[in-house]
N, C-alpha and C positions, 0 to 999 in steps of 0.2 A: 651621874648628872650629865645633862646634855652638853654643857660647856666643856666638861672634862673630856668627854668622848671626842668632841671636836678637836680639842688640843692634841689628843693622842693620834688622831688620824691624819694630821697635817704637820708637815715639817716646815723648813725654811722655804720661802717663796711660794707657800701654799701648796707644796707638792704633797699629795696623799702618801701616807706611810703604811706599808703592809709588811709584816715579817717575811723575809726571804723572797720578796717579790720586787723585781726591778720594774720600774716604770719608764716609759719613753715619751718624748715629744714627737710631733709630726716629723721634724727634720731627722730624728733618729730612725723612724720607719723608712723614710726615703733612703737613708744611708745603708740600712741593714738589708733592704730588699731590692733596691734599684728601681723601685716603682715611683713614678712622679707623684708629687703632692696632689695634683688635680685628679689623677686617677684614683688615688686613695679616697679622696673626698667623694668621688662618684660611687665607689664601692660602698661607702658608708650610706649614701643616700639611697642606694638600691637594696640595702639590707644584707649585703654580702659579708659585712663585718659587724661584730658586736659593738654596741655603743661604748665610747670611751668614758673614763672617769672625768667628769667636768667640774672644775673649780669655779669657772665663770663661763660666760658665753664664748669668750675668745681664748680660753685656756682649757686644754684637754690633755689627759695623760692616757697612754696606751700600755697594754700589757704584752707579755710574751705570746699570748694566744693570738694577738693581732698580727704579730710578725709571722707566726706559724701559718695562719690563715692566708696571709698575703702571699707567702711562698707557695702554698698549695694552689692558690688561684693562678699564680704565674706559671707553675708547672703544667696545670691542666690546659692553659691556653697555648703555651709554647710547644709542649710535647704531644698533646692530644687534640689540639685545634678545636676545642669545645667552645661553643657560644656561652655567653654569661648566664643565660637562662638555664642551660644544662649544668653549668658549674654551680649555680645557686642550689639546684636540687641535690647536688652531692655534698656541698660543704655546710649547708644550712639545715635546720630542722624542717621537716616536711610542712610544718605549720606556716613556714615562711613562703610557701608557694601559693600563688593566687589561684584558688579554685572559685568557681561561681557557687552561689548557694545551692543550685540544683546539683552540681557536681559533688559538693560536700554531702548532700543528702544521699546520693547514690553510694558514695564511698563509705559513709556511716552505715548504710544498710548492708553493704558487703561485709563490713567488719562484724556486725551482729550476726550475719548469716554463717560466717566461717570461724567465729570465735568459739573456743571450747565451751560446751554447755555444762554447767555445774551438775554433778551427779550422773552425767551421761557418759557415753563411750568417749574416750579421749578427753575426759573432763579436765585433765591437767597435763602440762607438757612433761617430758621425761625429766627425772631427777639427774643431777650431775653425777651422783654416785652410781646410778644405773649405767651411765655412759662410761665412767672410768673403770668400773668393775667388769663390764662386758668386754671392753677392748683393752683392758690392762694399761690405761694411760696414767702415768705418774703425775703428781701435782705440778711439777715444773713445766711439763709439756702442756697440761691444761692451761696454765698461765700464759704460755707462749702462744697457743692457739687462740686464746681469748684476746690477747694483745694485738695479734695480727688480724682479728676480725673474722677468723675462720669459724669459730663457734661463738655462741652468745650465751653468757651465764647470767641468770637473774639471781644475784646474791641477796636480794631483799626477801626472797621467798624462803620458807623454812619447810623442808630442806631446799638448798639452792637447786634451781632447775635450768635446763638448757632448751633451746629452740627445738621444735619437732624435727626439723631437717638435720639437726646436729648428729643424731644417731646414724643417719645414712652417710653423713660426711665422715664420721669416725670409722664407719665400715669401709669406706673407700680408702681412707688413710691406712687402715690395717692391711688392705690388699696391696696398696703401694709399698708398704713396709715389707711385705712378703716377697714382692717382685724385685725391688731395687734397694730397699732399706732407707733409713734416714741416717744422717751423719752421726747421730748420737748412739746408733745401734751397734752392738758388738758384731764384729766380723763384717763391717760395711764393705761394699764394693766400690769400684771407681765411679759408678753411676748414682751413688747415694745422694739423696736430696737433703737439703736443709729445709726446715719448716718455713724459713723466710722465703724460700723459692716459691712457695705457694701464694705469697702476698699478691703476686701479679694477677692471680685469678680473682682475688677479692676486689682489687682495683678495677679490673676489666668488667666484672659484673656490676660494680657501682656505676661505672661510666655508661655501660649499656642501659642500665635501668634509668639513669638520669635522662638519657636521650629518649628512651621509650616514654617516660613520664611526660616529657615536654610534648611529644607527638600526641599522646592521648589527651593531654590537657587541652590542646587546641582543637581536637576532633570530637571530644565527647561532650560538647556544649549541651546537646539535647538528648544524651543517651539515657535510656530507660534501664531500670534495674535488671530486667530480663536479659537485655543485651550485655550488660556488665557481667552477669553470671556466665553467659556464653563466652565472653572474653576470658574470664578467670578460669573456667573449667575446661574449655576446649582450645581456645586460641593460644594461651600461654604455654601449655605443654608442647604444642606443635612448634612454636617459636623456639623453645628450649632445644627441641630435637633438631630444628633447622640450624641453630647456632653450632651444635656439635658436629653436624655434617659439614658446615662451612669451614670449621676448624680443621677437620680431617682433610677436606679438599685443599686447604692451604698447604698442608704437609705434602700431599701428593704433588701439588704444583711445584713446590720447592724441589722435590726429588726428580721430577721430570726435567727441570731446567739445569740440574746439577750435572756438570761434566767432569767425570773423574773415573 
């Protein structure tokens, strides 16, 4: 019954009740994150935060996810000096980004063009078992890689599948394991990596793409599908190569300045 459900979901003072879920008032968010109330309200108005649970117009309850999101926004601003538009592209679903109808049409066309074709070559992405068997990755390592965002597992598929790039990523990880090993490997050396060490590359790629997306969004107002295809097939691989060379250059610059 509706009335019974209402009674179960609210406690004293109208506070919604959820098993094992702590709820917060606005003053709690301010205390937990150090972010002013006015700033949090602004983030809400800009779509950077999920909507709170509202009992009335002037009473709202917030969840752990709000605190985690606020801390993430604060870190991106203070450590990476990103503008809010770029931060929104990172922390929010891509559907929260404002594309014009013309841009959405081009993006939808690209998605159809590059999506796997049923029954054709590459009709489906690689299976998780293919990845684990080829590279001998144990279940706990798969879970760690998935949690870190290094590989993407679609567990709704039967059998579970991974992204197309994940086979290449696993191959690179296997080569890294041969050269320096990982901390869980037997006979590890002093240079052994933790899988968590790789998270910096996930975060860097997300930051880079968010800023790229903001630049593209502003400049592709009148872009045609042919131009988008050129960008996707020709420009992006060159930019990936450029990024690798710039990274290599940073290492050389560091060594050149080192006095020892």
